[in-house]
N, C-alpha and C positions, 0 to 999 in steps of 0.2 A: 468487467472489461478484460481483466487479465486472462481469465479462463477462456473467454470467447476468442481472444487474440491467439491463444495457444492452439486452440482447435482448428481455426481457419488458416493458420500458418502453413506454408508448404513444408514438405518433408525436409528440405534442406535447412529450414530455420527451426524445426520442432525441437531438436536436441538442445540447441543453444537457448531457446526460449524456456524450455522445461527446466534447465539448470538454473537460469536466472530467476525464474518464478519460485523454484524451491528455495533458493538462497534468500530471496526477498521475503517470501511468506514466512520463513522460519524466523528471521530477525524481527519482522513486523509483528509476528505472533508473540515473541518474547517481550517486545516493547508494549504491545497492547495488553498482554497478560499482567505486566507489572503495573500498568495504569489501572486496570480493572481491580487487581488485588489491593491496590492502595486506596480504593474508594472506601469511605467510612460506611459503617452499617446504617447510619442515618440517611445518607444520600443514595444508597443502593442496597437493596436486599440481596440475599444469596441467590434467589431465583433470577433477579435481573442481571446479576453478575454471570450466572451460568448461561442465560439467554444471550448476553453479549459475546461470550466466548464461543457459543454454538453458532451464532450468526457469522462470526468471523470464519469459523471452520467450514461453513457451508457455502459461503459466497463464491469462492473460486470454482468449486465443483458445479455449482448451479450455472455459472457462466459457461463452463465447459459443456454442460448438458444442452444449454441453449445453442451453443456453437455447433454441436453435433446435430441438433435438430434442423438448423438452417444450412448445414454444410452442402447438401445436395442442390440448394438453390443459390449458393454463393457464387458470385461472379466478381472477382476482384478487379476487373477492368471496366465495369460498367460505371457510368457517371453517378447514378444514385448511390451505389455502394461506396464509391470513393468519397462522396459528400457525407454519407452517413458515418463512415469511419473517421473522416477528418473532424466532423462535429463531435463525435464521442471522444476522440483523442483530445480535442481542445477542452471539452468539459472535464475530462479526467485530469488534465494538466492544471486547469483552474482550481479544481477541488484540492489537488495535492499542494498547489502553491498556497491556497488559503489555510489549509490545515497546518502546513509546515511553518508559515510565517505567523499567522494570527494565533492559532490554537497552541502550537508547540512553543515557538520562540516567545510570543507575546505573553502567554499565560505563565509559562515556567520561568522565563528569565526576567520579565518585567513585573509580574504580579504574583509569582508562585514561590516555590521552595528555593529557587536560586537567586532571589532578589537580595537577600542578606546573607548568602552563604559565604563560608570562609574561602580564601584564595585557592587552596588546594582543590576543594570540591568544584569550584568554578572552572579551574583549569582542566580538571579531569572531564567535566561535562562538555567544555568547549572542544577538547581533543576528541572525545567520543562523537560529538556532533560533526566536526569537520571530517573525521575518519569515515563516518557513515556517508557523508556527502560525496567524498572521493570514491569510496567503494561503489556506491550506487551509480555514480557517473561513469566509472569504468565498466560496470555491468551494462549500463545503457549503451555505451559506445560499442561494447563487445556484441551485444544482442543486435 
């Protein structure tokens, strides 16, 4: 979705979206890489870890390729296009909300490594979480 949005964006939004996507993908890659590296060898083999990293690295360029492919037929003012974009945006928002609340907060804070963590670690984790939320909100407003 991100790559597709970047390609079909008008020239006036491209630079802003490009900067936001680079920033977002960089930190998401660091977070995802940390999670993948932390998997035990019994739950994930080296091949599956490499596949997960490769999949993350290729998803946005694949979306961009799809966007380039449909760019000639793209009409941002047609009703079907607006409905499709709205539906895909809503789907993306739902996935992000689910992952953020259930997968990240639920598993890490309620059932994971932060359940019985010492106060300093919990405060650092909470500060990092809130900082990430603020920065992504500012980027979202800016974009």
